[in-house]
N, C-alpha and C positions, 0 to 999 in steps of 0.2 A: 056839368056835374061829373059826367063819366070821365072827362079829361082830367079833372082834379083828383078823382079817385086813383086813376092810373098813375098820375104823377106822384101821389103819396106812396103808392106801392113801390114804385121804382126807387124813390128816395130811401124808403125803409130798407129795401134789399141792398142798395149800395152801401148804406151806413153799416148794415150788418156784415157785409162782405169786407168792408174796410176794417171793421173791428177785428174780424177773423184774421185778416192779413196782418193787422197790427199786432195781434197776439202771437202769430206764427213767426213773422220775420224778426230777426235780432240784428241790431246794428253792429257793424264791425268795431272791434275795440280800437280806440284811438292810440296814437303813439304815447300820449301821456299815461294812459292806463297800462300799456305794455311796459313803459318805463317804470311805473310804480311797482308792478309785479316783479320786474327784473331786479329792482333794487331791494326787494325784501330778503334776498339771499346774497351770499358772497359770490361775486363773479369769479369764474375760473379763468385765469390768465396764463396762457401758454408762453413759454420763453425757452431760450437756448443760449448757452455760453457763446458769446460772440463779441469779445472785447474790441474796442472800448465801449460798445453800446450795451452789452450785457456781460457782467462779470460774476461768475459763481464763486462763492467762498471755498476755501480748501476743504472744509467739512461739509460742503453742499447744503448748508442750512440757511444761507442768506444770499441775496442778490443785490448787485449794485451796477453802476454803469450809466452811461448817458441816457439810453432809452428808459431804463428803470427809474431813474431820478425824475425824468420828465413825466412819466406816467404817474408816479406817486403824487406829484404836485397837481396834476390835472384831476386825478381821482379825489384828492383832498378837497379841491375847490367844488367838485360836484357831489361830494358826500357818497362816494362809491366805496363799498366794502369789497375786498377781493383777496384772493390768494394765488400765489404763483405756482405753476406746475411745469417742471422741466420736461422737455420732449426732444425728439430728433427734428430735423428740418422738415422731413416728410410728414412726421407725426403732427407738426403744427398745422400744416395745410389740411391734412385729413381731419384733424380735430375740429377745425373751424367749419369745414364743409359738412361734417356729420353732426354738428351741434354739440360736441363734447366740450368745446372751449367757447367762451364768450368773446375772447379777444386774444390777440397775440402781440406781445411787447418784445421786440427783438430788433434785428437788423434785416427785416424782411423787405425785399425789393418788390415794387409794384410792377406787375406785368399783366398782359392780357389773359394768360393762362390762369393765373390766380384770381383775377377779377371775375372770371366765369364761375368760380366756385364760392367765392365769398367777397366781402366788401373791404375797403380800406378807408382810413382817415385821409385828410390832406397829407402830403409828404412833409416830413420834418427835416430831411437831410438829403442832399444830392451828392452822389459820388459815382462810382462805376467799377467795371471789371478791369483788374490790372494783372500784371505779370510779375512774379518774383523769381529771381535767378540767383545763382551763386555769385558772390563778389570776389571769389578767388580768381587770380589771373589764370586764364586758360588760353592755350594757343588754338586759334581757329584755323585749322588746316586749310579749309576752303578759302578763307579770306587771305591766308598767307600765299597760297598758290596763285590765286587770281590777281593778287597784288604784284607778285614777282613776275609772273608770266602774262602781263597785261599787253594790250595792243600798243599802248604808248611806249612801253619798254621795248617791245619787238621792233617798232619803227626806229627807235634810237639805235638798237643793235644792228639793224639792217643798214642804217646810214653809216655806222662805224665800219662795218665790213666793206661796204661800197667804197668808202674813203680809203681804207687799207689797200684795196685792189687798185684803185685809180692812182694813188701815190706810188704804189709798188711798180706799176707799169711806167709811170713817169721817171722813176729812179732808174729803171732798167735802160731806157733810151738815153738818159742823161749820163749814166755812169759806165755803160758797157765799153766805151772807148777808153776811159781812164782807168778802169779796173777790169781788163779783159780776163784775167785769171779767175776773178770772182764770178763773172757772168758767162763763163765758158760752158760749152755743152749744147749749144743750140738755143733757138728762141724760147722754146717751151721751158727749158730748165732755167734760162736766164730770167724769164718773167716770174717764175716761182721764187727765185732768189731775190728779185726786187720786192715782191710781196712780203717775203720773210724779213727783209731789211726794214720795210715799212712797219711791220708788226712789232719788231723789237724796239724800234724807236718809240712806238706808241706806249709800250709798257715801261720805257725808261732804261732798257738794258743797252749794253754796248757790244756790238759785234761788227765794228768797222763803221766809218762815217763816210758820207758822200765826199767826193773830191771836187766836183764841179761847183762853181759859185751858185748857180741856180739850185743845184741839189742841196747845198748847205742851207740856203734860205728856206727851201721846202722842209728840211729836217728841223730847223729851229721852230718854224710855224707849227709843224705837225706835233713836235714834242710838247710845245707849250699848250696846244689845244687838247692834247691827250690828257694832260694833268687836270684840266678843267672838267673834261668829260668823265674821267675816272672818279673824281670827287663827287660829281653830280650823281653818277650811278650808285656810288657807295651810300650817299645820303638817302637816295630814294629807296634802296633795298633796306637800309637800317630803319627808316620810318615805317616801312611796310611790316617789318618784323615786330617793331614796338607796338604798332596799332593792332596787329593780330594777337599780341600777347595781352594787351591791356583792355581791349574792347570785348564785352560779352558777345558770345556768338548768337545771342537771342536779342533781337531789337524790336521786332514787330510780329504781326499775326502770321505772316508767311513762314517765318523762322520756326514756328511751333510745329509745322508739319514734318520736320525732320529730327525732332528731339523727343525725349521722354517727358510727357506732360501729366500733371496731376491736378485734381480739382475736388470740390466738395459735393458729395452725393446729394441729389435732390435740390441743388441750388440753381439760381439763374445762370451761374457761370457754366454749370454742366450743360444746361440747355443751349447756351451760346456755342460751346464747343461742338455739340451735336449738329447745330445748324451750319457750322463751318466745316463739318466733316473732318474734324481733327481727332485723332486717336488720343485717348487719355485713360488714366486710372483714377477711380473715384475713391475718396476717403470720407469717413463719417465726420471728421473735424478738420478745420483749416490747419491747425498746428501739426496734426499728424502728417499732412501732405508736405508742409514746409520742412519738417524734420527729415523727410526723404531726400530733399535737396542737400541738406547738411550732411547726410550720410552718403551722398553721391549716388543715390538710387534713382533720382529724378533730375531732370535738367531745368524744369520750370513748373511753377504752380500758377494756375489761372483761377482767381477768386476775387472777392470784394477787396479793393485796394486799401481802404482805411483799416479794415480788420487785419490784413496782412502787415500793414505798416506798424500797427500797434504791437503785434506779436513779434515782429522782427526786432523792434526797439526794446521791448520789455521782457518777453519770454525766451527769446532766442538771440540774445545780444552777441553770443560767441559762435553763432552758426554760420558766419560769413555769408549772410544773405543780403540782398538789396531788392527793393521794390522799384521797378522801372517807372519813370514819370509818365509813360504813355498809357492812356486809358483806351481800352479796346471798345468799350460800350458804356455810355453814361446811363445811370439808373437813379431812382429815388427810393428812399425808405419811407414806409408808413406803418401805422398800427393796423394790424389785421382785425376785422370785425366779422362776426357771424352775419350772414346775408340778411338784410332787412333790419339790422339792429336799430332800435329806437334811440340809442345813445349817440348815434353818429353825428347828428347836427350839433349837439351840445359839446361833444368831444372836439369837433372841428373848431368850434368857436373859441373854446378855452385854449386849444392847441395854438391857434393863430396868435392869441394874446401872449402866450408864453414865448413864442418864437421872436416876438418883438423886443424881448428883454435882453440887454447886453450880456448878462451873465450866461446866456446860452452859449455864446462863443467862448467864454471863459471856461465853461465846463468841458466843452469839446477839446480845447487846448490842453486841459488837465489830463483828460483820459487818453489823449493821443500822444502823450509824452512831450507836449509843447511843440509838436511838429505841425 
């Protein structure tokens, strides 16, 4: 009996405590609840002019572009109300990290530094950091000098001078008895006269010809060989001059260390240049940096290749600019999301569905000028 009473008291106490705990503890809100709360208002979507992905109208009242169109379709499918808000590249990252923005729709590259501050959807485009330079012919002095004064050319010239000397010595011993007046004055002076005779035969000039049969054979062979050698040397130097004139002096990453470089402030391109310890000047917009090349104030701009390609083709067609085919670093674009956004899974699902549609490539071709 005592045992039953004790058991009843313990059960009553546990039931009461459990009720108290049940009344005190509150379950965490599920993603569905958070989503419902989020969709009761318009989402604030940060963006920035970055053609062909985001294009702001001339009056700054509307937005279009590859990223904008893709977002509009996804938002329509999910019933998301939103409004766009323009910002700087740094402002977009800070806005997401501080909760002032719900998402970023632009040409934002996915990287570890940004992932520490906020989330991303799946990537919707893969590109990379490229280099834009002037397309005007410029003489690369270093390439010119290194081409003309190369080891190959030095060896050829050394061989020519050696042949001049050897043939000159041979002519001296062959001709001194037949032309004593020419080779008079001792051995030293005679040898110099022989080398001189060899040299003028090499360049095709006439200052007397050998009299001995062997000397004449040497003269014919040497004169014929000199014609071929001079033609080859002329062609080599001409090719070097043409190459130095037509080839851009900037071809890869190492060339950037000796020229004036520009990039976009707060971009992944700026972070890349910092990591490579390359000096640069930062600009708020890509087009402003590109204009500096057209004005000959910069030699190269390092930024997102597709954005530069679009601007060169559409906004600066007369700027004499070209985007090099080389990609310095491959990157992917994604939509930025506030950390822990309950919309992430749904956005990813619809995004992947959209990317399967053939018209995605058609839209990109349209916005990139068919390139």
